[in-house]
N, C-alpha and C positions, 0 to 999 in steps of 0.2 A: 896315435892318440885316440882315446875313447871320447866320443861325443855324448853329451848329455846335458842335463839341466844343472847349472851352477848357481847356487844361491849364496850370496856373501852377506853375512849378518853385519859385519863390521865395515864402516866406511873406509875406503882405500886411501892410504896415505900417498900423496904425490911428491912430497918433499918436506922441508922443515925450514923455519926461520928462527935463528937464535935458539935452536933446540925445541921450538914449538912446532908440533906436527901440523902440516897443512893437508887436509883431506879434501876429497872431491865434494863432500857435502858442505864443508866450510866455504869452499870457493863459490858454490852456487848460492849459499846464503848471503854472502857479501855482494855478489852480483845483483841479487834481487833487492838487497838493501839500497844499493846505488841506484837501481832503476826506480824504486819507490821514492827515494829522497829527491832524485832529479825530477820525476813527474810532479811531486808535490810542490817543488820550487817553481817549475814552469806554470803549473796550474794556479798557484798563488799569485803569480805576476799577471796572469790573464783575467783575474777577477774584475767584474764590472758592477756598477750600481744596478743596471738593468741586466739581469742574468740571461744567458742563452739557455738552450735546452740542457746541455751538459751540466752547467753550473747549477741550474734550477733543480735538476734531478739529484745531484749530489747534496745540495742544501736540504732538499726534502728528506733524503735518506738520513742525513745527520740529525735533523730536527726530530724525526720520528724516533731514531735511536735514543736521543737524549731524553725525549718525553717518556719512552718506555723505561729507561734507567731511573728516571725521577720517580716513576710510579713504584718501581721495585725498591729503591733505596729510601723512598718517602722524603726526598730532599733534592731539589734541583741543583743546589749548590754542590752537594756531594756528587751528584750525577755528572755535572760538568767537570768536576775535579778528576774523576776516574774515566771519563769518556775517552780521552786520547789513548789510554792504555788498552781498554777493552776493544776499541775500534781498530787500533794497530794490530792487536793480536789476531783479530778476525781477518783483516785484510792481508796480513803477512802470511798466515797459515793457508788461507784460501788460495792466494797467488802461488805459493809453493806447491800446493797439491795439484793445481791445474797445470802449471808449467812442467810438472813431472812427465806429462804425456806429449810434450812438444818434441819434434824431431831433433835428434842430437843428444838429448839428455839420456845418458846411459849407453849410448851407441858410439859416441865420438870419444876416443881415448888414446892412450899410449901403450906401447908394448915394452914391458920390462921383464927381462929374464923369461921370455916366452909366455908371459902372463899379460892379459889385457887389463889395463887400468882405465876405467872411464873417467873423463875429466870432470863431468858434472853428475851429481847424484842428488836426488830429492832429500833435503835436510830432515824432513819428517820421518824418513826411513833410517835415521841415525839416532840411536837412543841418547847419545850425548846432547844432541840438539833439543830433543823433546824434554830431557831432564833440565836443561838450562832454562827453557821456557817455563817449566813447572816451578823452578826456583824463583824466577822473576814474579810469577803470579803469587806464589806462596809468600814471598817477602812483601809484596804490595798488600796482600790481604792482612798480614800481621800489622803492618804499619797503619793501615786504615783503622783497625780496631784500637790500637794504642793511641793514635792521634785523636780519635773520636771519643773514646770512653775514658782515657787516662790510664796510666800504668796499673795502678792497684785495682781498679774496677775491671780492667781487662784480664788481669791475672787471676782474679777471683772466679772467672769462668772455669778455670782449670785447677785451681788450688782452693778448695773449700773445706775448711776444718770445723765447720759448725756442726756437722752431723756425719755419721758413717755413710749415709745415703748420698749426701752432698759430695763427700770425698770420692765415692765410687763413680758418681755421675761425672764429676770433674775429670777424673782419671780417664774415663771412657771418651770424654770430649777431647782430651789432650791426645790420646792415641788416634782418634779419628782425624784430628787436625794434622798430625804428622803424616797420616796415611794419604793425605792429599797429594804429597809429592809423588808417591808411587802411582796413584790412580791417574793423576794428570799426565805424567810422562808415558806410562805404559799404555794407556787407552789410545792416545794419538799415535804412538809408534806402532802398536800392534795392529790397529786398523789399516793404516797406510801401508805398512810393510807386508801385511797379509794380502792386501789387494795387489801389490806389485808381484808377489810370488804367484798368486792365482793367475794373473795375466801371463806370466812367464810360462807356467805349466800349460795353460790353454794354448799358447802360441806354439808350444812344442808338440802337443798331441793333435790339435785341430787348428793349424796355422792360418787357414784362409777364411774361416767363418766366425769363430768364437772370440778372438781377441778384441775386435772392434766394438761389439756391444758391451763387452766387459769394461773396456776403457771408458765408454760413456757412463756406465754405471759407477765406476770408480771416481770419475770426475764429479759426479753428484755426491758420492760419499765424502770426497775431499771437502766440498763446501759444507756438508753437514758436520764433519769433524771440526772444522774451523769454528762453526757456530757453537758447537757443544763446548769447546775449550773456552771461548769468549763468555758464553752464558754461565758456565760453572764458575769462572772468575768473578763475574758479577754477583751471582748468588752467594758465593762464599764471602764476598765483601759485605753483603747484606747481613749474613750471620755474624761476622766479626764486629760489626758496629751496633748490633742489637744489645740491649741491656742483658745482664747475666741471667735474670729469671726468665726472660723471653727466649734466650738461646737454649736454656735447659727445658 
């Protein structure tokens, strides 16, 4: 057997349930969801009127985030409406990107037909997962615009028959809007997967010195990418709820 670097782009399938494929990235995503939901439940039950250091720190972070969103969206009501989604996106992606470097992720697995199948894989290195997140963000952005402006006013951003220039601008705006699905999903997937490959290559050629600092760097990049995804969702919500003449 020839030894070398093996880079697998597609998430490995470990089994299926009613014909639905179960991949290692899906298993890790569900495990992280269970951990987050369980932690949120336990933390919610431990809230007190006089907060401790942990509760005070989290409340300060949430209040600061809501205040920033209110400044961007120019409405505290709208900010509080979309804060749970934006905050969940950031926390979920950041946690995924950090746990990717924990022992056992990618190294514990099963042997199937002389092939090693890792049980856990970072979901953000699976294009299906990042595309699903992009679809959630895209759907939320469109609903925000429709619910705030109304159907006809929102559609007028993209369908403007009053002048050839307005029609061209609306068409460009529509193509840009649809392109968000690609930019959202491929930006996150490309950055995280490229970092994983870079660490793998570094570990193959310089195994004792280079991987550790690269891992620290990629953990920082993971936080940045989570913040970028959340902030883009926020800014696109801002654009979707803006009046047609402001958006153009």
